[in-house]
Structures are given as C-alpha cells and as structure tokens.
Residue frames as a rotation matrix with the C-alpha (Angstrom) as fourth column:
UNK 1
-0.581 -0.781 -0.231 8.55
-0.628 0.610 -0.484 53.26
0.519 -0.136 -0.844 31.02
UNK 2
0.240 0.695 -0.677 7.00
-0.071 0.708 0.702 50.05
0.968 -0.120 0.219 32.24
UNK 3
0.337 -0.053 0.940 6.63
-0.902 -0.303 0.306 49.88
0.269 -0.951 -0.150 36.00
UNK 4
0.987 0.101 -0.124 7.35
-0.073 0.975 0.212 46.16
0.143 -0.200 0.969 35.92
UNK 5
0.301 -0.950 -0.078 11.08
0.399 0.199 -0.895 46.94
0.866 0.238 0.439 35.79
UNK 6
-0.316 -0.376 0.871 11.02
-0.548 -0.677 -0.491 48.94
0.775 -0.632 0.008 39.00
UNK 7
-0.429 0.071 -0.900 11.10
0.547 0.814 -0.196 47.02
0.719 -0.577 -0.388 42.25
UNK 8
0.660 0.740 0.131 8.95
0.273 -0.399 0.876 47.91
0.700 -0.542 -0.465 45.24
UNK 9
0.893 -0.442 0.083 12.04
-0.246 -0.324 0.913 47.87
-0.377 -0.836 -0.398 47.45
UNK 10
0.300 -0.858 -0.417 15.77
-0.920 -0.145 -0.364 47.85
0.252 0.493 -0.833 46.84
UNK 11
0.459 -0.338 -0.822 17.85
0.171 0.941 -0.292 44.72
0.872 -0.007 0.490 46.85
UNK 12
0.976 -0.217 0.010 19.36
-0.035 -0.109 0.993 44.12
-0.214 -0.970 -0.114 50.26
UNK 13
0.278 -0.948 -0.153 23.14
-0.949 -0.295 0.107 44.45
-0.147 0.116 -0.982 50.60
UNK 14
-0.262 -0.352 0.899 23.29
-0.329 0.908 0.260 40.65
-0.907 -0.227 -0.353 50.91
UNK 15
0.613 0.552 0.565 21.28
0.368 0.433 -0.823 40.15
-0.699 0.712 0.062 47.71
UNK 16
0.883 -0.348 -0.315 23.55
-0.469 -0.619 -0.630 42.57
0.025 0.704 -0.709 45.85
UNK 17
-0.064 -0.949 0.308 26.62
-0.902 0.187 0.390 40.80
-0.428 -0.253 -0.868 47.21
UNK 18
0.052 0.161 0.986 25.17
0.093 0.982 -0.165 37.47
-0.994 0.100 0.036 46.02
UNK 19
0.946 0.303 0.113 24.71
0.153 -0.109 -0.982 38.89
-0.285 0.947 -0.149 42.51
UNK 20
0.531 -0.827 -0.184 28.30
-0.847 -0.509 -0.154 40.20
0.034 0.238 -0.971 42.54
UNK 21
-0.151 -0.583 0.798 29.53
-0.594 0.699 0.398 36.83
-0.790 -0.414 -0.452 43.73
UNK 22
0.546 0.406 0.733 27.78
0.333 0.697 -0.635 35.08
-0.769 0.591 0.245 40.84
UNK 23
0.972 -0.197 -0.132 29.44
-0.216 -0.510 -0.832 37.48
0.096 0.837 -0.538 38.40
UNK 24
0.252 -0.949 0.190 32.88
-0.959 -0.218 0.179 37.04
-0.129 -0.228 -0.965 40.00
UNK 25
-0.136 -0.274 0.952 32.57
-0.348 0.913 0.213 33.25
-0.927 -0.303 -0.219 39.78
UNK 26
0.911 0.407 -0.063 31.88
-0.180 0.256 -0.950 33.15
-0.370 0.877 0.307 36.06
UNK 27
0.516 -0.753 0.408 34.72
0.750 0.627 0.210 31.52
-0.414 0.197 0.888 34.09
UNK 28
0.210 -0.449 0.868 35.56
0.788 -0.447 -0.422 34.67
0.578 0.773 0.260 32.12
UNK 29
0.971 0.221 -0.088 35.67
0.229 -0.769 0.596 37.04
0.064 -0.600 -0.798 35.12
UNK 30
-0.041 -0.997 -0.064 38.82
0.999 -0.042 0.019 39.14
-0.022 -0.063 0.998 34.96
UNK 31
-0.900 -0.434 0.050 39.60
0.433 -0.901 -0.015 42.78
0.051 0.008 0.999 35.79
UNK 32
-0.571 0.754 -0.325 36.01
0.011 -0.389 -0.921 43.39
-0.821 -0.529 0.214 36.93
UNK 33
-0.219 0.526 -0.822 34.55
-0.970 -0.209 0.124 42.31
-0.107 0.824 0.556 33.57
UNK 34
-0.101 0.183 0.978 32.87
0.030 0.983 -0.181 39.22
-0.994 0.011 -0.104 32.19
UNK 35
-0.992 -0.113 0.063 32.63
0.056 0.062 0.996 38.06
-0.117 0.992 -0.056 28.61
UNK 36
-0.518 0.847 -0.122 29.25
-0.827 -0.532 -0.179 39.15
-0.217 0.008 0.976 27.31
UNK 37
-0.309 0.394 -0.866 28.40
-0.438 0.749 0.497 35.59
0.844 0.533 -0.058 26.23
UNK 38
-0.729 -0.035 -0.683 28.08
0.491 0.668 -0.559 34.73
0.476 -0.743 -0.470 29.93
UNK 39
-0.788 0.485 0.380 25.34
-0.592 -0.766 -0.250 37.25
0.170 -0.422 0.891 30.69
UNK 40
0.205 0.910 -0.361 22.65
-0.670 0.399 0.626 34.58
0.713 0.113 0.692 30.22
UNK 41
-0.126 -0.338 -0.933 24.62
0.454 0.816 -0.357 32.24
0.882 -0.469 0.050 32.50
UNK 42
-0.974 -0.208 0.085 24.60
0.047 -0.557 -0.829 34.99
0.220 -0.804 0.553 35.12
UNK 43
-0.386 0.905 0.181 20.84
-0.860 -0.424 0.284 35.51
0.334 -0.046 0.942 34.71
UNK 44
0.283 0.476 -0.833 20.15
-0.198 0.878 0.435 31.80
0.939 0.041 0.343 35.03
UNK 45
-0.435 -0.542 -0.719 22.34
0.587 0.435 -0.683 31.49
0.683 -0.719 0.129 38.13
UNK 46
-0.992 0.055 0.109 20.69
-0.114 -0.746 -0.656 34.55
0.045 -0.663 0.747 39.68
UNK 47
-0.513 0.855 0.072 17.19
0.723 0.476 -0.501 33.26
-0.462 -0.205 -0.863 38.93
UNK 48
-0.320 0.352 -0.880 16.42
-0.377 -0.899 -0.222 36.12
-0.869 0.261 0.420 36.52
UNK 49
0.312 0.478 0.821 14.11
0.552 0.612 -0.566 34.92
-0.774 0.629 -0.073 33.74
UNK 50
-0.042 -0.420 -0.907 15.83
-0.595 -0.718 0.360 35.85
-0.803 0.554 -0.220 30.48
UNK 51
0.881 0.317 0.351 15.16
0.109 0.586 -0.803 34.69
-0.460 0.745 0.482 26.94
UNK 52
0.023 -0.901 0.432 18.07
0.878 0.225 0.423 34.16
-0.479 0.369 0.796 24.54
UNK 53
0.201 0.112 0.973 16.90
0.750 -0.657 -0.079 37.26
0.631 0.745 -0.216 22.62
UNK 54
0.967 0.157 0.202 16.95
-0.013 -0.757 0.654 39.36
0.256 -0.635 -0.729 25.78
UNK 55
0.572 -0.819 -0.045 20.39
0.390 0.223 0.893 38.05
-0.722 -0.528 0.447 26.71
UNK 56
-0.034 -0.568 0.822 21.68
0.999 -0.026 0.024 38.94
0.008 0.822 0.569 23.24
UNK 57
0.533 0.304 0.790 20.29
0.384 -0.919 0.094 42.47
0.754 0.253 -0.606 23.54
UNK 58
0.987 -0.147 0.058 21.81
-0.118 -0.440 0.890 42.94
-0.105 -0.886 -0.451 26.97
UNK 59
0.308 -0.925 0.223 25.16
0.839 0.375 0.394 41.62
-0.448 0.066 0.892 25.76
UNK 60
-0.102 -0.308 0.946 25.20
0.799 -0.591 -0.106 44.63
0.592 0.745 0.307 23.46
UNK 61
0.750 0.459 0.476 23.78
0.097 -0.789 0.607 46.99
0.654 -0.409 -0.636 26.07
UNK 62
0.930 -0.367 -0.020 26.40
0.005 -0.041 0.999 46.09
-0.367 -0.929 -0.037 28.68
UNK 63
0.462 -0.805 0.372 29.30
0.847 0.277 -0.453 45.97
0.262 0.525 0.810 26.22
UNK 64
0.142 -0.481 -0.865 31.96
0.627 -0.632 0.454 48.31
-0.766 -0.607 0.212 27.47
UNK 65
0.685 0.271 -0.676 32.41
-0.174 -0.841 -0.513 51.56
-0.708 0.469 -0.529 25.53
UNK 66
-0.304 -0.860 -0.409 35.50
-0.661 -0.118 0.741 50.39
-0.686 0.496 -0.533 23.71
UNK 67
0.294 0.608 -0.738 33.23
-0.955 0.155 -0.253 48.00
-0.039 0.779 0.626 21.81
UNK 68
-0.722 -0.553 -0.416 34.78
-0.574 0.814 -0.087 44.68
0.387 0.176 -0.905 22.71
UNK 69
-0.015 0.751 -0.660 32.96
-0.108 0.655 0.747 41.61
0.994 0.083 0.071 24.00
UNK 70
-0.739 -0.289 -0.608 33.31
0.552 0.257 -0.793 42.42
0.385 -0.922 -0.031 27.69
UNK 71
0.417 0.855 0.310 30.67
0.279 -0.445 0.851 43.56
0.865 -0.268 -0.423 30.16
UNK 72
-0.593 -0.575 0.563 31.63
-0.318 -0.475 -0.821 45.72
0.739 -0.666 0.098 33.11
UNK 73
-0.393 0.414 -0.821 30.55
0.788 0.612 -0.069 44.13
0.474 -0.674 -0.567 36.39
UNK 74
-0.823 0.068 -0.564 30.14
0.330 -0.750 -0.573 47.64
-0.462 -0.658 0.595 37.82
UNK 75
-0.788 0.554 -0.270 27.72
-0.593 -0.562 0.577 48.57
0.167 0.615 0.771 35.03
UNK 76
-0.365 0.659 -0.658 25.67
0.165 0.741 0.651 45.44
0.916 0.129 -0.379 35.58
UNK 77
-0.476 0.141 -0.868 25.53
0.872 0.205 -0.445 46.07
0.115 -0.968 -0.221 39.32
UNK 78
-0.966 0.131 -0.223 24.52
-0.087 -0.976 -0.197 49.73
-0.244 -0.171 0.955 38.88
UNK 79
-0.494 0.837 -0.234 21.36
-0.421 0.005 0.907 48.56
0.761 0.546 0.350 37.12
UNK 80
-0.086 0.472 -0.877 20.48
0.588 0.735 0.338 46.18
0.804 -0.487 -0.340 39.95
UNK 81
-0.693 -0.254 -0.675 21.30
0.713 -0.378 -0.591 48.82
-0.105 -0.890 0.443 42.59
UNK 82
-0.928 0.288 -0.235 18.91
-0.297 -0.955 0.001 51.31
-0.224 0.070 0.972 40.96
UNK 83
-0.784 0.607 -0.133 15.95
0.240 0.493 0.836 49.08
0.573 0.623 -0.533 40.12
UNK 84
-0.262 0.711 -0.652 13.87
0.961 0.129 -0.245 50.37
-0.090 -0.691 -0.717 43.04
UNK 85
-0.012 0.145 -0.989 14.05
0.260 -0.955 -0.143 54.05
-0.966 -0.259 -0.026 42.06
UNK 86
0.645 0.379 0.664 12.70
0.691 0.082 -0.718 55.11
-0.326 0.922 -0.209 38.65
UNK 87
0.943 -0.305 -0.134 14.84
-0.332 -0.895 -0.299 58.28
-0.029 0.326 -0.945 38.46
UNK 88
0.124 -0.947 0.297 18.04
-0.675 0.139 0.725 56.51
-0.728 -0.290 -0.622 39.47
UNK 89
0.074 -0.025 0.997 17.29
0.433 0.901 -0.009 53.64
-0.898 0.433 0.077 37.11
UNK 90
0.876 0.326 0.354 16.61
0.456 -0.322 -0.830 55.99
-0.156 0.889 -0.431 34.19
UNK 91
0.697 -0.698 -0.163 19.83
-0.691 -0.715 0.105 57.91
-0.190 0.039 -0.981 34.84
UNK 92
-0.060 -0.712 0.700 21.77
-0.299 0.682 0.668 54.63
-0.952 -0.169 -0.254 34.97
UNK 93
0.330 0.276 0.903 20.24
0.690 0.582 -0.430 53.53
-0.644 0.765 0.002 31.66
UNK 94
0.996 0.087 0.032 20.78
0.087 -0.749 -0.657 56.91
-0.033 0.657 -0.753 29.98
UNK 95
0.398 -0.917 -0.023 24.43
-0.743 -0.338 0.577 57.02
-0.537 -0.213 -0.816 31.09
UNK 96
-0.144 -0.472 0.869 24.94
0.088 0.869 0.487 53.62
-0.986 0.147 -0.084 29.57
UNK 97
0.781 0.426 0.457 23.53
0.509 -0.008 -0.861 54.78
-0.363 0.905 -0.223 26.23
UNK 98
0.855 -0.483 -0.188 26.42
-0.515 -0.833 -0.203 57.29
-0.059 0.270 -0.961 26.12
UNK 99
0.882 -0.465 0.075 29.03
0.469 0.881 -0.057 54.85
-0.040 0.085 0.996 24.82
UNK 100
0.183 -0.883 0.433 31.72
0.591 -0.253 -0.766 57.46
0.785 0.396 0.476 24.12
UNK 101
0.043 -0.155 -0.987 31.28
0.996 -0.076 0.056 59.18
-0.084 -0.985 0.151 27.49
UNK 102
-0.754 -0.396 0.524 30.87
0.498 -0.865 0.063 62.71
0.428 0.308 0.849 26.13
UNK 103
-0.786 0.487 -0.381 27.68
0.179 -0.411 -0.894 63.40
-0.592 -0.771 0.236 28.11
UNK 104
-0.223 0.705 -0.673 25.55
-0.874 -0.450 -0.182 63.55
-0.431 0.548 0.717 24.97
UNK 105
-0.109 0.294 0.950 23.49
0.194 0.943 -0.270 60.88
-0.975 0.155 -0.160 23.28
UNK 106
-0.763 -0.175 -0.623 23.98
-0.559 -0.305 0.771 60.64
-0.325 0.936 0.134 19.53
UNK 107
0.253 0.875 -0.412 21.36
-0.967 0.229 -0.108 59.20
0.000 0.426 0.905 17.22
UNK 108
-0.017 -0.338 -0.941 23.45
-0.406 0.863 -0.302 56.03
0.914 0.376 -0.152 16.86
UNK 109
-0.939 -0.343 0.037 23.85
-0.152 0.314 -0.937 55.66
0.310 -0.885 -0.347 20.63
UNK 110
-0.420 0.867 0.270 20.14
-0.795 -0.208 -0.570 56.24
-0.438 -0.454 0.776 21.17
UNK 111
0.321 0.566 -0.759 19.08
-0.879 0.476 -0.017 53.78
0.352 0.673 0.650 18.47
UNK 112
-0.358 -0.539 -0.762 21.41
-0.193 0.841 -0.505 51.08
0.914 -0.033 -0.405 19.81
UNK 113
-0.968 -0.024 0.251 20.28
-0.252 0.034 -0.967 51.61
0.015 -0.999 -0.039 23.40
UNK 114
-0.145 0.989 0.043 16.59
-0.920 -0.118 -0.374 51.62
-0.365 -0.094 0.926 22.56
UNK 115
0.171 0.169 -0.971 16.99
-0.691 0.723 0.004 48.47
0.703 0.670 0.241 20.43
UNK 116
-0.741 -0.500 -0.448 18.57
-0.025 0.687 -0.726 46.68
0.671 -0.527 -0.521 23.40
UNK 117
-0.849 0.453 0.272 15.88
-0.391 -0.192 -0.900 47.87
-0.356 -0.870 0.340 25.79
UNK 118
0.060 0.920 -0.387 13.04
-0.993 0.017 -0.113 46.97
-0.097 0.391 0.915 23.39
UNK 119
-0.238 -0.186 -0.953 14.46
-0.406 0.911 -0.076 43.47
0.882 0.369 -0.293 23.00
UNK 120
-0.988 -0.115 -0.102 14.04
0.050 0.383 -0.922 43.07
0.146 -0.916 -0.373 26.73
UNK 121
-0.318 0.933 -0.169 10.49
0.545 0.034 -0.838 44.45
-0.776 -0.358 -0.519 26.69
UNK 122
-0.630 0.031 0.776 9.00
0.757 -0.195 0.623 45.35
0.171 0.980 0.099 23.27
UNK 123
0.361 0.864 0.350 6.31
0.674 -0.501 0.542 47.51
0.644 0.040 -0.764 24.91
UNK 124
-0.175 -0.527 -0.832 8.74
0.978 -0.190 -0.085 49.29
-0.113 -0.828 0.549 27.21
UNK 125
-0.905 -0.305 -0.296 8.44
0.282 -0.952 0.121 52.71
-0.318 0.026 0.948 25.62
UNK 126
0.004 1.000 0.011 4.84
0.614 0.006 -0.789 52.52
-0.789 0.010 -0.614 24.41
UNK 127
0.773 0.398 0.495 3.76
0.634 -0.437 -0.639 55.28
-0.038 0.807 -0.590 22.04
UNK 128
0.813 -0.506 -0.287 6.57
-0.401 -0.845 0.354 57.59
-0.421 -0.172 -0.890 23.15
UNK 129
0.012 -0.858 0.513 9.08
-0.005 0.513 0.858 54.97
-1.000 -0.013 0.002 22.01
UNK 130
0.347 0.192 0.918 7.96
0.862 0.321 -0.393 55.45
-0.370 0.927 -0.054 18.42
UNK 131
0.875 -0.074 -0.479 9.43
-0.143 -0.984 -0.109 58.96
-0.463 0.164 -0.871 18.27
UNK 132
0.625 -0.737 0.257 12.27
0.550 0.182 -0.815 59.47
0.554 0.651 0.519 15.85
UNK 133
-0.116 -0.785 -0.609 15.51
0.992 -0.121 -0.034 60.85
-0.047 -0.608 0.793 17.26
UNK 134
-0.802 -0.194 0.565 14.94
0.325 -0.935 0.140 64.36
0.501 0.296 0.813 15.85
UNK 135
0.155 0.941 0.300 11.44
-0.055 -0.294 0.954 64.47
0.986 -0.164 0.007 17.31
UNK 136
0.518 -0.051 -0.854 12.76
0.795 0.397 0.458 63.24
0.316 -0.916 0.246 20.65
UNK 137
-0.594 -0.794 -0.128 15.31
0.796 -0.555 -0.242 66.05
0.121 -0.246 0.962 20.75
UNK 138
-0.513 0.465 0.721 12.53
-0.032 -0.850 0.526 68.60
0.858 0.246 0.451 20.16
UNK 139
0.546 0.837 -0.039 10.60
-0.051 0.079 0.996 67.23
0.836 -0.542 0.086 23.13
UNK 140
0.726 -0.270 -0.633 13.42
0.669 0.490 0.559 66.29
0.159 -0.829 0.536 25.53
UNK 141
-0.278 -0.909 0.310 16.01
0.797 -0.398 -0.454 69.04
0.536 0.121 0.835 24.86
UNK 142
0.558 0.601 -0.572 15.25
0.830 -0.420 0.368 71.22
-0.019 -0.680 -0.733 27.88
UNK 143
0.051 -0.592 -0.805 18.23
0.381 -0.733 0.563 73.56
-0.923 -0.335 0.188 27.46
UNK 144
0.870 0.490 -0.047 17.44
0.130 -0.322 -0.938 74.07
-0.475 0.810 -0.344 23.75
UNK 145
0.027 -0.930 -0.366 20.97
-0.579 -0.312 0.753 73.43
-0.815 0.192 -0.547 22.53
UNK 146
0.443 0.247 -0.862 19.83
-0.889 0.244 -0.387 71.01
0.115 0.938 0.328 19.82
UNK 147
-0.499 -0.644 -0.580 21.56
-0.454 0.764 -0.459 68.08
0.738 0.034 -0.673 21.52
UNK 148
0.678 0.712 -0.181 20.41
-0.267 0.469 0.842 65.34
0.684 -0.523 0.508 23.85
UNK 149
-0.339 -0.780 0.526 22.31
-0.807 -0.046 -0.588 65.27
0.483 -0.624 -0.614 27.15
UNK 150
-0.739 -0.019 -0.674 22.35
0.213 0.942 -0.260 62.17
0.640 -0.335 -0.692 29.34
UNK 151
-0.891 0.384 -0.242 20.32
0.175 -0.201 -0.964 63.98
-0.419 -0.901 0.112 32.01
UNK 152
-0.433 0.757 -0.489 17.70
-0.860 -0.510 -0.027 65.06
-0.270 0.409 0.872 29.47
UNK 153
-0.353 0.272 -0.895 17.30
-0.461 0.782 0.419 61.50
0.814 0.560 -0.151 28.23
UNK 154
-0.871 0.006 -0.491 17.03
0.396 0.599 -0.696 60.26
0.290 -0.801 -0.524 31.82
UNK 155
-0.743 0.636 -0.209 14.32
-0.290 -0.586 -0.757 62.84
-0.604 -0.501 0.620 32.57
UNK 156
-0.298 0.625 -0.722 12.46
-0.928 -0.014 0.371 61.84
0.221 0.781 0.584 29.40
UNK 157
-0.552 0.039 -0.833 12.63
-0.011 0.998 0.054 58.16
0.833 0.039 -0.551 30.38
UNK 158
-0.955 0.155 -0.252 11.46
0.267 0.087 -0.960 58.97
-0.127 -0.984 -0.125 33.92
UNK 159
-0.539 0.773 -0.335 8.43
-0.564 -0.627 -0.538 60.79
-0.626 -0.101 0.773 32.58
UNK 160
-0.744 0.234 -0.626 7.46
-0.508 0.411 0.757 58.03
0.435 0.881 -0.187 30.15
UNK 161
-0.841 0.475 -0.259 5.26
0.539 0.701 -0.467 56.48
-0.040 -0.532 -0.846 32.84
UNK 162
-0.495 0.655 -0.571 2.95
0.018 -0.649 -0.760 59.51
-0.869 -0.387 0.309 32.65
C-alpha cells in the first residue's frame, strides 16, 4: 500500500467537523447520505485534489451496500478518521469492500473494490495488486477456510507496504 495515503498525524476534531459540515451542506444531503455525484463537489470544497476519474471510482466505492446512488456520510468520514493509521485505514477499506455485510469478501466485491482503489492510485497495490483472487486467498487466508474474511483482507493490505 502506498504510504502517500497515510497521514503523519490524524485530522484534528475541528478539521473532521469541517469535512462533515461540507458534506451536510451539499444539496443532496439527506438522512446522513449524499448523492454520489456530489463526491467531487465535496472534494473540491474540502481542498482534496481529485480527478474526474478518481471521483467516479469513489462514487462506486462509497455507494451504500444496497447499490443505489447514495454515499453514506459515516463511511466517508471513517476513511478520513483513519488516514493516519495504516491498520485502521486498511480495516476501514476492507470493511467497505464487503458490500453485503457478511464478513467475507467475494471475488466480485474484491474486484470492484480494487478497481475503485486503483482508479485513485494505479500503483497503489504494486506487484501484489496483480494477484488473482484465488491466489490472494491462498496467501491471505490465515484461518485456511478457503474464504477471505474482512480482517484477513485488512491484514493483507496492511502488509502490502513490506
């Protein structure tokens, strides 16, 4: 995992509150969600450099599990709250890959999540990111059950820096 995504220090409570305020003031804000088309508006207002391609990828990444066009403000904030701690950040990301909430990452969930993350940073996963899903399970499945749990994916992501 690229170290450029991890901050040297956490956001201050005031900085986090400012980010939340920007989200809450977007035109589509309702029931703690925003329409995913406004993610780039949020990034621009928050001073986060984001290309249209990155915004498109994150629209899909932050889409709520039911598959509609809404982004959970809580999910967006969890990423910002964890950006200073590689393990917390990786767990946040891995949990978000698990769209159906069953605690396991399917091949489809993994492929969709990795595609979104690679759109943000094509070199994010380096050589390890070229592993196929079956090969990843062989390397990351620590309890040898033939499945990829959220925690196993998070541990794999955390160790990608090495």
